[in-house]
N, C-alpha and C positions, 0 to 999 in steps of 0.2 A: 386514729384510735383515740378514744376518750380516756381521761384519767381513770375513771371507774373501770373501764375495760382492762387497762394495764394493771391496776391494783388487783383485779380479779385473776388475771393471769399469774401474777406474782404470788398469790395465795394458794396456788395449786402446785404441789410438788409431790406427785404420787410415789416417787422413789423413796425407799428407806435404806439408809446406810447402816453399816455395821462397824463397830470399833474393833479394829484388827490388831492394834499395838498401842501401848501406853508407856510413857516415860515421864520422869521428873528430872530436872537439872538441879541437883543439890547446891552446886556452886558454879559461878560464872567460869567459863572456859574449861571446866572439868567434864569428864565423860558423863553421859546421861545414865540414869539408873532405870532399867526396864522393870516395870511393875505390872501386876495383873489387875490391880485396882488402885484407885486414888480418890481422895476426898476433895470435892470442889466446894469452896465456901465463897459467898458473895463478897465478903470483906477481905479475905486472904488469897483468893485464887485457888490454885492447886496446892494443898498442904505438902510441904517438903520441897517444893520447887523454889529456886532462888528468886523467882519473881513473886513468891508468896509475900503477902503483906503490902504489896503495891497495888492499891485499889485503882486500877487503870484499865486501859483498853487492851492490854496484852497479857491478861491473866492466863489464857490458854492459847496454845498454837496447834493448828490442825493442818494436815496435808492429806491429799487424796492418794490412796494406794495405787491407783491407775497412773498417777503422775510419776511415781517412783520407777515404774517400768519404762515410761517415756524417757525420763532423764537418763536412765541406765542405757537405753538404746543410743541416745545422742553421745554418750561417753564410751560407746562400744564395750559395754560391760553388762553384767546381770542387773536385774532391778537393784536400785540403790538401797542400801541398808538404812532403815529409818533412823537409826541412832546417829548416822552421819549428818542428817538434816537438822538434828537437835529440836525436832518438834515434839509436842507432848502427845499428840494423838494421830494415828493413821486411820482414816475412814475409807471403807470400800463401798462402792455402789451408789454414791451420791455426789452430784456436782456441787462442791462446796461454794462455788461462786453464786449459785442459785440462792444462797442464804444471805446475800449481801443486805445488810441493814435489818435482818430478820432475826427472830428468836427461833431456837430449835431445841428439841428435847433429846437428851442422851439418857438412855435407860429409863427407869421408872420415875426418877426424881429430878434429875438435874436439868436446868434450863440455862442455855448459853445464848448470847447474842453476838452475832458477827460484828466486829468493829473495824475491820480493815483487812488488807492483804498482808501476808507475812513475806516480805521481800527477802531474797537471799543476801547474805553478807559475804565479805571477802573470805571468811572461813570455809566457804564451800569449795574454793580451789584447794585449800589445805586438806579438807575432809574427803573430797571426791576426786581430786586430781586436777590437772590443768583443764580449764574449760568448765569446771564445776559450777562456778558462779553464773556463766552464760547459760548453761544447760538448765539451771534452776529458775532463770528469769521467766516469770509468768506461770511458774509451777511451784512456787514456794509455799502455797497454802494460804491459810487465813488466820487472823487473830480473833479472839473472842473474850468477852467478859462473862463472869458468872452472875446470872440473874437470880437463880434459885439453886441452892446447894444440895449436896447429897453424894452418894457413892457412884463412881463411874467404874465399870468393869469391862474387861475384854468380852466381846460378844454382844455388848449392849447395842440396841438399835439407836439410830439417829434419824430424826425426822423433823420437818418444819412444824412449828406451832402456828397454825393458820389463825389469822385474825387475833393475834396477841395484842394486848393493850399497847397502844402507842405505835403499832406498825400497820394495822389494817387499812388505814386511810392514807398512809404515807407512801411515797415513791422513793425508794433508795436510788442514789446516783449510780445508775447501771454502768456508767462509762468511766468511773474513777479508778 
C-alpha cells in the first residue's frame, strides 16, 4: 500500500460520535464536577479544569462510552461511572483511536487534535476496585489539545476534520 493510499484511508471516517458526558476537575485529586457545557480555549484548555492554563498536550481527556461497558464487564460490574475515570468527555459511536494525530470537530465551533493515549493511573484501583488499573489498560481514552476554542455541550457531534492543515499528508504513528 502506498503512502497516498494510507493517507486516503486515514482521511475517511464516516462515523460521527456524540458527546454523552462532560466534566471538569477543579482541583487535583478532588471529585470531578459534572457539567452540561464547558468552554474550550486554545491557550487555557477547558476553563475551570485544574489543567487549565497549561498549554500542553493534555488539555482535554476523552474516553469511549463503549469502553466503559467493557471495563465494567471485566470488573464484574455495571458500566463504569465516567466520573471514576476522571476523563473530561465521554464520546459514543466513534473509535477515538481513529483520531490518532488528527484534528476533530466537537459541536459547531471547537476543534481538538489528538495528542496521545490517556493511560490509566494507580487511582483506577482506588476508584474502580481491585483490578481497575488492569481493566483500563488499552481503554483509558485519549488526550487532546484545543486548536480552536468555543463551547462544548452535551449532545454535540464529534467528527474527523478531513484534510486539516498539517495532517492531510502526514501519517500518524498507528502503532504507538
